[in-house]
C-alpha positions as CSV (number, residue, x, y, z in Angstrom):
1,M,5.8,30.4,35.5
2,K,2.5,31.5,33.3
3,I,2.0,29.1,30.0
4,L,-0.5,29.7,26.8
5,L,-1.9,26.0,25.6
6,V,-2.8,26.2,22.2
7,T,-5.2,23.6,20.7
8,M,-8.0,22.8,18.3
9,Y,-9.3,19.7,20.1
10,F,-11.0,21.0,23.6
11,P,-14.1,20.8,26.1
12,P,-17.3,21.4,24.7
13,A,-14.8,18.7,21.6
14,G,-15.8,15.4,21.6
15,G,-13.1,12.7,21.0
16,G,-10.2,11.0,21.1
17,G,-8.1,14.2,20.3
18,V,-9.3,16.7,23.5
19,Q,-7.7,14.5,26.5
20,R,-4.1,15.1,26.4
21,P,-4.8,18.8,25.8
22,L,-7.7,18.3,28.3
23,K,-5.9,16.6,31.2
24,F,-2.4,19.1,30.7
25,A,-4.3,21.8,31.7
26,T,-6.2,20.0,34.7
27,H,-3.3,19.2,36.2
28,L,-0.3,21.8,35.1
29,P,-1.8,24.8,38.3
30,A,-0.6,22.3,40.7
31,H,2.9,22.3,39.5
32,G,2.7,26.0,40.3
33,I,1.7,26.4,36.4
34,E,-0.4,29.3,36.0
35,T,-2.3,27.6,32.6
36,H,-4.4,29.3,30.0
37,V,-5.8,27.9,27.2
38,L,-6.4,28.9,23.5
39,A,-8.8,26.8,21.8
40,P,-11.7,28.2,19.1
41,H,-15.0,29.3,20.0
42,D,-16.7,27.2,17.2
43,P,-14.2,25.3,15.4
44,K,-17.4,23.3,13.6
45,W,-15.9,20.1,15.4
46,M,-17.4,16.6,14.0
47,H,-18.7,15.5,17.7
48,S,-18.8,17.1,20.8
49,D,-19.7,16.2,24.6
50,P,-21.4,18.9,26.6
51,D,-20.7,16.6,29.8
52,L,-16.9,16.7,29.2
53,A,-16.2,19.9,31.8
54,P,-13.1,22.1,31.2
55,P,-11.0,22.6,33.7
56,T,-11.7,24.5,36.9
57,Q,-7.9,25.4,37.9
58,A,-7.4,27.0,34.1
59,W,-8.3,30.5,32.1
60,I,-9.7,29.4,29.3
61,H,-9.7,31.6,25.9
62,R,-11.1,31.1,22.5
63,A,-10.7,32.8,19.5
64,R,-13.3,32.7,16.4
65,Y,-13.3,29.3,14.2
66,L,-12.4,30.3,10.3
67,G,-12.9,27.0,8.2
68,P,-15.1,24.0,7.1
69,R,-16.9,22.2,9.0
70,A,-15.4,18.3,9.4
71,R,-17.1,15.4,8.2
72,M,-16.9,12.6,6.7
73,L,-16.4,12.8,3.3
74,A,-15.7,8.9,1.9
75,D,-19.8,8.5,3.4
76,E,-21.0,11.4,1.7
77,L,-19.5,9.9,-2.0
78,H,-20.3,6.4,-1.0
79,G,-22.9,5.3,-3.5
80,R,-23.3,8.1,-5.7
81,Q,-22.7,8.3,-9.6
82,G,-22.9,10.5,-12.0
83,L,-23.1,13.8,-11.7
84,D,-23.8,14.1,-8.5
85,R,-20.6,12.7,-6.9
86,L,-18.6,15.3,-9.5
87,S,-21.1,18.3,-7.8
88,R,-19.8,16.8,-4.2
89,Q,-16.4,16.0,-5.1
90,A,-16.4,19.6,-6.6
91,R,-18.0,21.5,-3.0
92,S,-14.7,19.7,-1.0
93,L,-12.4,20.7,-3.5
94,S,-11.5,24.4,-1.4
95,R,-11.5,21.9,2.1
96,R,-8.6,20.0,-0.1
97,M,-6.1,22.1,-1.5
98,L,-6.2,24.5,2.3
99,V,-2.3,23.7,3.8
100,P,-1.6,22.4,5.7
101,D,-5.1,21.0,6.8
102,E,-8.5,22.2,6.5
103,N,-8.1,24.3,10.2
104,V,-5.6,26.4,8.2
105,G,-7.7,29.2,8.4
106,W,-7.8,29.4,11.9
107,N,-4.8,31.4,12.6
108,L,-6.3,34.2,11.1
109,T,-8.5,34.8,14.6
110,A,-6.1,32.3,16.5
111,I,-2.6,34.0,16.1
112,P,-3.5,38.0,17.0
113,A,-5.5,36.4,20.0
114,A,-2.3,34.3,21.2
115,V,0.0,37.1,21.2
116,R,-2.9,39.1,23.0
117,I,-3.0,36.9,25.6
118,A,1.1,36.5,25.7
119,R,1.3,39.9,26.1
120,A,-1.2,41.2,28.7
121,E,-1.0,38.1,31.3
122,G,2.5,38.0,31.1
123,I,3.4,34.4,29.2
124,E,7.0,32.8,29.5
125,V,6.3,29.4,27.8
126,V,3.6,28.8,24.6
127,L,2.9,25.0,23.6
128,T,1.2,24.3,20.6
129,T,-0.4,21.0,20.7
130,S,-1.0,18.8,17.2
131,P,-2.7,17.6,15.0
132,P,-3.6,19.6,13.5
133,N,-0.3,20.7,12.5
134,S,-1.4,24.4,11.8
135,V,-1.4,25.5,15.3
136,H,2.5,25.5,15.2
137,L,2.2,28.1,12.9
138,I,0.6,29.8,16.1
139,G,3.8,29.1,18.6
140,A,6.1,30.4,16.4
141,A,4.3,33.4,15.7
142,V,4.0,34.4,19.5
143,K,7.7,33.3,20.0
144,R,8.4,35.6,16.9
145,A,6.1,38.7,18.2
146,T,6.5,38.2,22.3
147,G,9.6,36.6,22.5
148,A,8.3,33.8,24.8
149,R,9.7,30.5,24.7
150,W,8.3,27.7,22.4
151,V,7.2,23.9,23.0
152,A,5.9,21.6,19.9
153,D,3.7,18.8,21.2
154,L,3.3,16.3,18.5
155,R,0.6,13.9,19.6
156,D,0.8,12.1,15.6
157,S,4.0,12.4,13.0
158,I,4.1,16.0,11.1
159,G,5.4,14.6,8.2
160,T,4.5,10.4,8.3
161,H,0.9,10.4,9.9
162,P,-0.4,6.3,9.6
163,H,-3.5,7.3,8.7
164,R,-2.7,9.5,6.2
165,R,-4.0,7.9,1.9
166,V,0.0,8.3,0.0
167,E,-1.6,7.1,-2.6
168,S,-3.6,9.7,-3.4
169,A,-1.4,12.7,-5.3
170,A,-3.5,15.7,-3.4
171,V,-2.3,13.8,0.5
172,R,1.3,13.6,-1.0
173,A,1.5,17.1,-2.0
174,K,0.1,18.0,1.7
175,E,3.1,15.8,3.6
176,K,5.6,18.1,1.1
177,V,3.5,21.2,3.0
178,S,3.6,19.4,6.0
179,A,7.0,18.6,5.8
180,S,7.8,22.4,6.0
181,V,5.7,23.1,9.1
182,A,7.8,19.9,10.9
183,R,10.9,22.2,9.4
184,L,9.7,25.1,10.9
185,V,9.6,23.1,14.6
186,A,12.5,22.0,14.1
187,R,14.3,25.2,13.5
188,R,12.3,27.5,15.8
189,A,11.0,25.5,18.6
190,D,12.6,25.5,22.0
191,V,11.4,22.3,22.7
192,I,9.7,19.2,21.0
193,V,7.4,17.3,23.0
194,A,6.7,13.6,20.8
195,A,4.2,11.3,21.9
196,S,6.2,8.4,20.7
197,D,9.8,7.7,20.4
198,A,9.0,7.1,17.1
199,I,7.9,10.9,16.4
200,A,11.0,12.0,18.7
201,A,13.4,10.3,16.4
202,E,11.7,11.9,13.1
203,A,12.1,15.0,15.0
204,H,15.9,14.3,15.9
205,E,16.2,13.9,11.8
206,L,15.2,17.3,11.1
207,D,18.3,18.4,13.4
208,P,16.6,20.5,15.4
209,A,17.9,23.5,17.3
210,G,16.1,22.5,21.1
211,L,15.2,20.1,23.4
212,V,13.4,16.8,22.0
213,T,12.0,14.7,24.5
214,T,9.2,11.7,24.8
215,I,6.2,12.6,26.6
216,R,3.8,9.3,25.8
217,N,-0.4,9.6,26.5
218,G,-1.2,8.6,30.1
219,A,-3.6,6.5,32.0
220,D,-6.3,8.0,33.7
221,F,-7.6,4.8,36.0
222,D,-9.7,7.6,38.1
223,D,-11.9,8.1,34.9
224,F,-13.1,4.5,35.9
225,A,-14.2,5.8,39.1
226,G,-17.2,3.4,39.7
227,L,-17.3,1.5,36.2
228,E,-18.0,-1.9,36.9
229,Y,-18.1,-5.1,34.5
230,R,-20.9,-7.4,34.7
231,R,-20.7,-11.0,32.4
232,G,-23.2,-11.6,30.6
233,D,-24.2,-14.8,28.6
234,R,-22.9,-13.4,25.5
235,F,-18.4,-12.3,24.7
236,R,-18.4,-8.7,23.4
237,I,-15.9,-7.8,22.3
238,T,-15.8,-3.9,22.2
239,H,-13.6,-1.2,19.8
240,T,-14.3,3.2,20.7
241,G,-12.9,5.5,18.0
242,S,-13.9,6.6,14.2
243,F,-12.3,4.3,10.9
244,L,-10.2,7.3,9.4
245,G,-7.2,7.0,6.6
246,K,-6.1,3.3,7.0
247,R,-8.0,1.7,10.2
248,D,-9.6,-1.1,8.8
249,P,-11.9,-3.2,10.7
250,R,-12.5,-5.5,7.5
251,P,-9.9,-8.2,8.5
252,F,-11.2,-8.5,12.4
253,L,-14.7,-8.7,10.9
254,A,-13.9,-11.7,8.5
255,A,-12.0,-13.6,11.7
256,L,-15.0,-13.2,13.3
257,A,-17.4,-14.6,10.8
258,E,-14.6,-17.4,9.8
259,S,-14.7,-18.2,13.8
260,G,-17.9,-19.6,14.1
261,L,-18.4,-18.1,17.3
262,D,-22.1,-18.0,17.4
263,D,-22.7,-16.5,21.2
264,V,-19.8,-13.3,19.9
265,V,-20.5,-10.3,19.4
266,A,-18.0,-7.4,18.3
267,R,-19.4,-3.6,19.5
268,F,-18.0,-0.5,17.4
269,V,-18.5,2.5,19.3
270,G,-17.8,5.9,17.0
271,D,-18.5,6.5,13.4
272,F,-18.2,3.8,10.6
273,R,-17.8,4.1,7.2
274,A,-21.0,2.8,5.1
275,A,-18.7,0.7,2.9
276,D,-17.5,-1.0,5.7
277,R,-21.0,-1.5,7.2
278,E,-21.6,-2.9,3.9
279,W,-19.2,-5.0,3.4
280,A,-19.4,-6.3,7.4
281,E,-23.7,-7.2,6.0
282,S,-22.3,-9.1,3.4
283,L,-20.3,-11.5,5.8
284,G,-24.1,-12.5,7.5
285,L,-22.6,-11.3,10.5
286,G,-26.2,-10.7,11.6
287,A,-26.5,-10.0,15.6
288,R,-22.6,-10.8,16.0
289,L,-22.0,-7.1,14.7
290,E,-23.5,-3.8,16.7
291,L,-22.3,-0.6,15.5
292,H,-22.7,2.3,17.9
293,P,-23.3,5.9,16.7
294,Y,-20.4,8.4,18.6
295,V,-21.1,8.8,22.3
296,P,-19.5,10.9,25.2
297,H,-16.2,10.7,26.6
298,R,-17.8,9.2,29.9
299,E,-20.2,6.4,28.6
300,S,-17.7,5.3,25.7
301,L,-15.5,4.4,28.8
302,A,-18.3,3.0,30.7
303,L,-19.1,0.0,27.9
304,Q,-15.0,0.0,27.8
305,R,-15.2,-1.7,31.1
306,D,-18.3,-3.1,30.8
307,S,-16.5,-5.7,28.4
308,D,-15.1,-8.8,28.2
309,A,-12.9,-8.3,26.0
310,L,-10.9,-4.9,24.1
311,L,-10.1,-4.5,19.9
312,L,-7.5,-2.3,19.4
313,L,-6.6,-1.7,15.7
314,I,-3.5,-0.1,14.4
315,P,-2.7,-0.5,10.6
316,D,1.1,-1.2,9.3
317,A,0.8,1.6,6.7
318,G,3.8,0.7,5.2
319,G,6.0,0.6,8.5
320,R,4.6,4.1,9.7
321,G,2.2,2.3,12.5
322,R,4.6,0.6,13.8
323,G,6.1,3.3,16.3
324,V,2.0,4.6,16.8
325,L,1.0,4.6,21.1
326,S,-2.0,6.7,20.6
327,G,-3.6,7.8,23.9
328,K,-6.5,4.9,23.2
329,V,-4.0,1.9,23.9
330,F,-3.4,3.8,27.3
331,E,-7.6,3.8,27.8
332,Y,-7.6,0.8,27.3
333,L,-5.2,0.3,29.4
334,A,-6.7,2.1,32.5
335,A,-10.0,0.1,31.8
336,E,-8.0,-3.1,32.8
337,R,-10.1,-5.8,30.2
338,P,-8.5,-7.8,27.9
339,I,-6.9,-6.4,25.4
340,L,-6.8,-7.9,21.6
341,A,-4.4,-5.6,19.7
342,A,-5.1,-5.9,15.6
343,V,-1.4,-4.5,15.9
344,P,2.1,-4.4,14.4
345,P,3.4,-7.4,16.0
346,D,6.8,-5.1,15.9
347,G,5.6,-2.1,17.0
348,A,4.9,-0.2,20.3
349,A,2.0,-0.6,20.9
350,A,2.6,-4.8,20.7
351,D,5.4,-3.9,23.2
352,L,4.2,-2.0,25.6
353,I,0.9,-4.8,25.7
354,L,2.6,-7.5,26.0
355,E,5.0,-6.0,28.8
356,T,2.1,-5.2,31.0
357,G,0.4,-8.2,29.9
358,A,-2.6,-6.7,29.3
359,G,-3.4,-8.5,26.2
360,V,-2.6,-11.1,23.1
361,V,-1.2,-9.2,19.5
362,A,-1.7,-10.1,15.7
363,A,-0.7,-8.8,13.2
364,P,-3.7,-6.4,12.1
365,D,-4.3,-7.8,8.7
366,D,-3.6,-11.5,9.5
367,V,-7.2,-12.9,9.4
368,P,-6.0,-16.2,10.4
369,A,-3.6,-14.8,13.4
370,L,-7.1,-12.5,14.8
371,T,-9.2,-15.8,14.1
372,A,-6.4,-17.7,16.3
373,A,-6.6,-15.0,19.5
374,L,-10.3,-14.1,19.1
375,S,-10.8,-18.5,19.7
376,D,-8.9,-18.2,22.6
377,L,-9.7,-15.1,24.5
378,H,-13.4,-16.5,24.1
379,A,-12.4,-20.6,25.7
380,R,-10.9,-18.5,28.5
381,W,-14.4,-16.6,29.0
382,A,-15.9,-19.2,28.6
383,A,-14.1,-21.9,31.0
384,G,-14.7,-19.0,33.2
385,T,-11.1,-17.8,33.4
386,L,-10.6,-14.9,31.3
387,D,-10.5,-11.9,34.4
388,G,-9.6,-8.5,34.3
389,T,-6.4,-7.1,33.3
390,P,-5.1,-5.1,36.6
391,L,-1.9,-3.2,36.1
392,S,1.3,-3.8,38.8
393,V,1.6,-1.0,41.3
394,E,4.8,-0.2,39.7
395,D,2.7,0.0,35.9
396,R,-0.1,2.6,37.2
397,E,2.8,5.0,38.8
398,R,5.0,4.2,35.3
399,L,1.9,5.3,32.4
400,G,-0.6,6.8,34.6
401,R,-1.0,10.5,33.9
402,G,0.2,12.1,36.6
403,A,3.8,10.7,35.7
404,R,3.4,12.7,31.8
405,V,1.4,16.0,33.3
406,E,5.2,16.1,35.9
407,E,7.3,15.2,32.9
408,L,5.7,18.6,31.5
409,A,6.0,20.3,34.7
410,E,9.7,19.4,34.6
411,V,10.7,20.9,30.9
412,L,8.4,23.7,31.1
413,W,10.0,24.6,34.4
414,S,13.5,23.8,32.7
415,L,12.5,26.9,30.7
416,G,11.8,30.1,32.9
């Protein structure tokens, strides 16, 4: 079996979007699948992680990236007024006009490269993994040009992403174009792989021509090998990851302020919006708030393991967040530290955390509930009864990355 995995996010890129395609490419060869990867040569990523090693048993191909550099436009506009603000908005207009997303320009080089690789290597299956949604246009093109089977891996919803600001007319217009991509995937893909049941249900509604199956993200327990927890004199609760779209730290920060707990420090590791930083300063949290810039993946894992608790934030987003089961959930499970999950209580993330006994759940915008949850974790820490949250042997096997890759391998072999 020979496959071509097409992904926008791959080392030396950094960030959470790298892990699923990287782990697939790393472990599929052990299942007898010759794995080729096509990724951008210079995609102008927002973050890079030179310490993140690419797989040694896969063939890595690169295609030149044509498109704008990733950026945090909200931060660029924050605090700017008048002509300065208008000029910066105007310069960002071209990227906002790109559909279905700003990365679509990569297809100009990626489609010819993917077709060339498929023909030269005898590729039997092309696997495209999103976001961005435009990557699936590459899969459709390779299938049409070479006859290879096509598997579309959806890490996020194509049509109803929970972090999109749908109150914006421009965002709603892009969602309409994304809906057309979703219909193309449903009509042409031989298999749709969804990272959650909610994404799979959305795909089923499009009357797909091929199989739809759920393959969740997995917990990478081995990534935490050698990383230790050491209790300190302050209760450390850590959030890792960027703040994009609807993800909002303010309810938790308000809960921290209302708790009156002086020996708690909330550590946010990654991009923190300028507007949220100013708002946090107005609360007078002082030394109870630590803001860390983006760090390499290994360092992020070390900070997670050496925390008294972890903070998970998933917005409700008008109901869109209930089905979200992101890679961060599984990363936190693998860290085996108690989780304060500010997530929809009737959602998939809440169900998994409660089912495994890995933490406590409160609605993401319920400040009193968040205050109570934080106070409870702190009280147990102060009493010396807040232990780690190791998963059972059965849960480790069921939720580990190995099981996920095995599921994908079975899907791929079924197409051979």
